[in-house]
C-alpha positions as CSV (number, residue, x, y, z in Angstrom):
1,C,9.6,-7.2,-9.8
2,T,12.8,-6.1,-8.3
3,Y,11.5,-2.6,-7.7
4,Y,8.7,-4.0,-5.6
5,Q,11.0,-6.2,-3.5
6,L,13.5,-3.3,-3.1
7,G,10.7,-1.0,-1.9
8,I,9.6,-3.5,0.7
9,V,13.2,-3.9,2.0
10,L,13.8,-0.2,2.1
11,N,10.5,0.3,4.1
12,A,11.7,-2.4,6.5
13,Q,14.9,-0.5,6.9
14,R,12.8,2.6,7.7
15,N,14.0,4.4,4.6
16,F,10.5,5.3,3.5
17,D,11.3,8.0,0.9
18,L,13.5,5.5,-1.1
19,G,11.0,2.7,-0.5
20,L,8.2,4.9,-1.9
21,R,10.3,5.8,-4.9
22,E,10.9,2.1,-5.8
23,L,7.3,1.1,-5.0
24,R,6.0,3.8,-7.4
25,K,8.2,2.3,-10.1
26,A,6.8,-1.1,-9.4
27,L,3.3,0.2,-9.4
28,D,3.8,1.8,-12.8
29,I,5.1,-1.5,-14.2
30,F,2.3,-3.6,-12.6
31,A,-0.5,-1.2,-13.7
32,H,0.7,-1.2,-17.3
33,T,1.5,-4.9,-17.6
34,L,-1.1,-6.6,-15.3
35,G,-3.7,-3.9,-15.1
36,E,-5.0,-1.5,-12.5
37,N,-7.2,-4.1,-10.8
38,H,-4.6,-6.9,-10.4
39,E,-3.7,-8.4,-7.1
40,A,0.0,-7.3,-7.6
41,T,-1.1,-3.8,-8.1
42,A,-3.2,-3.9,-4.9
43,R,-0.3,-5.3,-2.9
44,T,1.9,-2.5,-4.2
45,F,-0.7,0.1,-3.2
46,H,-0.7,-1.5,0.2
47,H,3.1,-1.2,0.6
48,I,3.0,2.4,-0.7
49,G,0.5,3.0,2.1
50,D,3.1,1.5,4.5
51,S,5.6,4.0,3.1
52,Y,3.3,6.9,3.8
53,A,2.4,5.6,7.2
54,G,6.1,5.3,8.0
55,K,6.5,9.0,7.0
56,A,3.6,9.9,9.4
57,D,1.5,10.9,6.4
58,T,-1.8,9.5,7.4
59,T,-3.7,11.0,4.5
60,G,-1.3,9.4,2.0
61,A,-1.5,6.1,3.8
62,L,-5.3,6.1,3.9
63,V,-5.5,6.9,0.1
64,H,-3.3,4.0,-0.8
65,Y,-4.7,1.5,1.7
66,G,-8.1,2.4,0.3
67,K,-7.1,1.7,-3.3
68,A,-5.6,-1.6,-2.2
69,F,-8.7,-2.5,-0.2
70,I,-11.1,-1.9,-3.1
71,I,-9.1,-4.1,-5.5
72,Q,-8.6,-6.8,-2.9
73,C,-12.3,-7.0,-2.0
74,E,-13.1,-7.3,-5.7
75,R,-10.3,-9.8,-6.6
76,L,-9.7,-11.7,-3.4
77,G,-12.8,-11.3,-1.3
78,R,-13.4,-9.7,2.0
79,H,-12.2,-12.6,4.1
80,N,-8.8,-13.1,2.3
81,P,-5.9,-12.5,4.8
82,Q,-4.4,-9.8,2.5
83,T,-7.7,-7.9,2.4
84,V,-8.1,-8.3,6.2
85,E,-4.6,-6.9,6.8
86,T,-5.3,-3.9,4.6
87,F,-8.6,-3.3,6.4
88,R,-6.8,-3.5,9.7
89,K,-4.4,-0.8,8.6
90,L,-7.2,1.4,7.2
91,D,-9.1,1.1,10.5
92,H,-5.9,1.9,12.5
93,H,-5.2,5.1,10.5
94,M,-8.8,6.2,10.4
95,R,-8.9,6.1,14.2
96,K,-5.9,8.4,14.7
97,P,-6.7,11.8,16.1
98,D,-7.1,14.6,13.5
99,D,-3.9,16.3,14.6
100,D,-2.0,13.2,13.7
101,R,-3.2,13.3,10.1
């Protein structure tokens, strides 16, 4: 999905608002065509979490990493590298001081 790829590139360029916009478009497409519990939907939630993290919105990041993690555990298993990476990011943002959230 081009929206997905564009969102990742925009995040890498630190243009998180535009990255978030494109990733939300991709999420809508993936959720409607592949389903809410598909691996591609989970990856998109993960990258949306990256957008929020880049904007210093820890709550938004945690929500989306959490959604990705639940799907990944169910579909890929807890030891899959994608699941582990999402868990690592969840752990990192949960350990931030409350005033950073």
